[in-house]
N, C-alpha and C positions, 0 to 999 in steps of 0.2 A: 501493499501500500503504498504513495505517495506519502511523505511529511510534508510537502514542501510547493504551496500552491502554482500549479502554471501557469502559462503566461496571459492562457484565455481564460480562464478560472480570475485574475487579474484582473484582463479587464472590461470582463463582466462585474465585477466589482466596483472597480472605478464605472464605468457606466452608469450602475445603480443608485451610486452613490449618491451620483450627478443630479440624476431622475430626481433624488428623496430629498434632498437641497433645496429645488425649484421648486418643491411643493411647503418645501417644510412642516414644522409642526400643526399648523394648520392647516393641513391639507381638505382639501376634499376628494371622500371617499371615491367619489362614482367617477371623476380627473382623472385625479390620479390610476383609480383602478384600467382606465379606457385607456390612456396614454403609454401604464403596462405593459397592457394587450396587444394595441397598436405597435409599441416595440419591441414584440415578441419576446417580455417575460414574463407571461404571466402560463403559456405554455411550453415553456424551455426543457421541462421534462417530456410531453408529449411526442411520442413518432414523429418524424417529419411526413412520414407517407397520411397521415391524418391530422396535416394542421400545426402540426408542433415542433419544435426543436429541434427532437433528435435528441436530449441530453439527459440527464438522469434530476435521483433528489438532491444531489451533488450541488446541480447549477442552481436546482430552483430555494435550495436553502440558502445557498447566495444572493438571490433575489431577496428575499424575506428578511433576511441577518440585516441586511444592506437599506435598508427603503425600512426596517425600523431603528438601527441605528441614525437614520436624517429627522426621527423621529415621526415618519409616515407608514407605522408598519399595515398591511391589510389582511388581515386575521384570514379573511374565507380565501385567502391561498394555501392554507394549512388545510384545507376540505374542498375545494372545488376540484383545482387542480392537481394537490397531492393523496390526497384519499380518494372521490370518486374516480380522479381523470387515471386513474392511476391503475386501479382495481378494473375500469370499461377497461383500461387498454392491456392487461392482462389475462380476461377470461372473461372481458364481451362478446356479443356476434357482433358476425360483420356490419352488420346492419346497426346496431348498440355504437359500434365505434366509428360510420362514420354519421349517425344523425347527433354524435355529443360529442368526439374530441377536438374537432374544428371549429367547433361555437364555443368549448370550454377552452380554449388555446386561443381564439381572437377577443374572450372575455361576452362577448351578445347571448352566452347564457350563461348560465351562473347555479353549477350544484350546492343542496346542503350535508350532512349526513345523519343522522340516527342511529345510535346505540344507545346511549344510556336511558336508563330507566329506575319508575319511582322506588321500587323494592328491586334493583338490583345490582346499579352501583356499578364500579370495577368488575364484579364475579359478572364474566359476559353468557357464563355455562347458565347462569338465571333468568336468560333474555324471557320473559313469559309472553310478549308480543309470538302472534301464531299466521301463520300463513297455512289456508286449506284448499285444496281444485273445488271446483263445481264440476259435478263429476258430467254436468251433461252439457257444460262448456267448455271445458276447459280454463276454463276465466282462473286466477289465482282471490282469495276473499282474505284480507287483512283488516285481522284486530287486535288491537293492543294500547298504550302509553309510552310516548318518548318523552325526555325531559331536556333539556340544559342544549339546543341544539338551536346552532346558528346560523342567524343569517335568512331562517324561513321565508321573512314576508320579500327580502329581495332573488330568492332560488329561485327557477325555472321547474324544478324538479329535487327530490329528498328521497338518494340513497336511503331504506329501511332496513337492516338487521332484524329479520327474526327469523324463525323458525316452522320449518314443517318436521311432522312425523315420518321416520323411517318403521315404515308398512312390516317390514320385517323384525327387527324388536321394537316395535312398538317407543324408543324416542326420538328428545326434538335435536332435531339437526341447526347450526344456524344456514343460513340464505341469505342472501341481498336484494331487493328489489328498488327498482328505479317506480317512483309515488309520484306524480305529476300537481306541482300544483293546487292544481284547481279538479282534483279527483274526489269525486263525490264519498264522503263519509269522514273527509282527509281534516283536520279542526287543528287548529292552532290556539295560542294562548301566551298573549304576549307576557313574560317574566318579566318583572318590576328589579333590578338591580342594579346595589351601588358601585358603580363601575363605569367607567367614565370610555368607552367604548363605541364608537360608530355601530357597530352591528349587533343588532338585538339578538335574547336569550327567547326562547320560546318553548313549553312543551304543545308536546301532537299528543294530539289521539287518531284514531284511527277506530271508525266505528263498519266494520265489514268494505273495507274500499275494494275495489271491483277492479281487478286488472289485469292486463289480457295477460298470455305465457311469456310472449316474449319480455314480460319487465323485469324478469327474471333474469337477473348478471349470473353469467356461469355454468358450469354443474348444479346439478341440486346435492350432486353427493359431498363435493367438493370438502363440504363445511366451515371447518379452525381456516384453510388452507387460504382460504378464498379472504376469509376474516383478517385473518392478518397478512395478504399482501395491502389489506390500507392503513391497518393501525400501525405497522413499522414506518413506513412514510409519517404518520400524524405527529408519534412520538421526538422521529429527527424534525421536524416542520415545527414542532411545540420549542424543542431547543433552538430552537436557529430567533424566534418571536422573540426568544428570555435575552439570548444572547444582545438582540439589539435592540431590545431594551436597556438592560443592561451596558451596552456601551454608549448610549444619549445620554441616557440621567450620566456616566461617568462624566464622558467627556463637556458638562454640564460644569458641575463639581471643577476640575480639572481649568475651566474654564475663570472660574469664582477665581478660583485654590490664587492661582493667578495674577488674578488684580483688585482679589479684595485685602486691603492694606493697614495693618492694625501697631501700633506701635513703629513707623515706619517701614516697616516689612511685609512682604505676601503673606500672608495666613500658610502658605501654601512651602512657605516653606520650613514650616513647622512641619518635627518627625509626626506630633499627634496626628497630624491631616493627613502628610501625605505619606505617609509607613500604610494607611487602610485603603488609602487610597491604591496606593504601588496593589494591596495584596486585592483586593476587585478586581483592579487589572488584570492578574495572573489566573484566579481564578475563572475570568470568563473567557482567556485564553484556553486554559486547560478546558473549557465544557467546548470549545469548538475544534476541540482534538479528537476529543473522543466523539463530536456532532457529523465530522472529518470525514473518522474511522467508521464511525452506520452507516453517512452516507454510499462509502463506495463500498462497505456489503453489500447495502442491498442493490445499489442500479450492478454488479456482478452477481447476481442473482445467488447469492447466499444469505436464506432465509434466515436461518437459526441463527449462523453466528451475529445477524444482520439486529437482528432478537432481540439480544443481550446487549447492543452496542444501544444500539434505539434508547431502550432502557434507562442505560447508564449515563447516556450524552443528556437524556431529559433531567431526569435526577442533577444531573453536576451543572448545569444550567439553570434552571430552576432554583440548586443554593446559592450561585452566582448571581444571578441576576437581582433577587430579594435581597442579598447582602450589598450589589453596588446601588441601588438604588434609597437605600437606605443609606446609607454613608455617604450620599451625595445629597439626598435631605439636606443629612447632618451637617454638613462642612459647611451648608449657605446656611444654619442658623435659622432664623424664623424665617430669611427669606426661601426656605424652598419650602416652607407652608404657600406662601404666596401663588396669583395665579399667574403673575408677570413671571414669573420664570419659572413652571410651566410642569414639575417635574412630582410635586405632594402627589399630585393625580396616579405617579406609575404606581405606587405606595397599593393600594389595592390591584389595576394594573398585576402590578409584579408575583401579588399571591398567585393569579392565577396559574402562572409557571412551575407553582408546589403540587397544583390539588387537579391539575387537568394539564392530558384526559385520561390519568392517570397518578394517581397519588404516590406520595417518594415512598409509602407505606408499604404501598402494592409494591410500589420496583423493589425495594430493601426485600423482600421476598418475597419475589420473584428468584435474585440474584444470589439471597438465602438456602435455597430449595434447587434452582438450575446448574448455578456456577457451581456454587459451594457440596450443594451438594446433600443439605442440612432434609430434616423432617418438617416438614405442614404441619402449623399447628392449626390446620385451618379445614 
């Protein structure tokens, strides 16, 4: 695995950084989304034959990280091209690829992703949203609930994780369905969040939502293989989101520490200020290395290796982001809590990287029993 970025990746970083800085912290989400799509950044990971850039999650994570570092992150990049686009590219029918991938790549269509349920949380094995066949028509009928689904109001469809019954064993197995926004029986409720984010969160209800047979993505028997094909990119992209946010907060603190002078000396000259900022930078850089490893493994087709690395990257990035934001606010003192400097709102946003899409405790569980071979407590 390369430990130094290629010239192409460096050029991509530079170009995306310039785009993010042009839009700035007060960016208009729709305008930035449209321009990023026009420049080919939204679909950089999708196949060239379907309108994408032919790259991978490595390239897409660079885009999201640099936009975040400029203060203009696009949360739906984690969902639409990374999760949904990847799953459709890997497992979708040719018809699904032709219908969705070019539109996801050029930004004209967006797709949300629904997996979390009120009673399931991080345990995907307890998902109760079920899909059953109509024996007369062959249609699917979906029933269930989802919570904390981002951007449903701006998405043309939602990729829903449901479960079908295995006729041989009677057990439920996960499957993925494309549910159009206006499908009868598909309801949504806005969840009010104390979070300063342009993308809204929703609770979804599916009341016998009727879908044609071709709404199923991939093989009905593939199960967890298809599900984790989307969850690993989600973790990698969440790491990119967190690293970008941490870098943005750190940059504001560094500028302030250079300019703010007390007793004839910039406060950044004092080790009590300088050392925590240096530690925050180190933690963010280390998290990025693990993110790059995870992206490399995933793009090389090593789903097992990518699973471990993606979880570690998400954990490291979430922790580094929270610490960087906290230290940035602390460096600015009272100014760190003002709207003028715009970093206090990141305190809540940074916590998201610790909580979603999987908590740090569940990642520690994963590493303890998958990597270290320790017994499960659950």
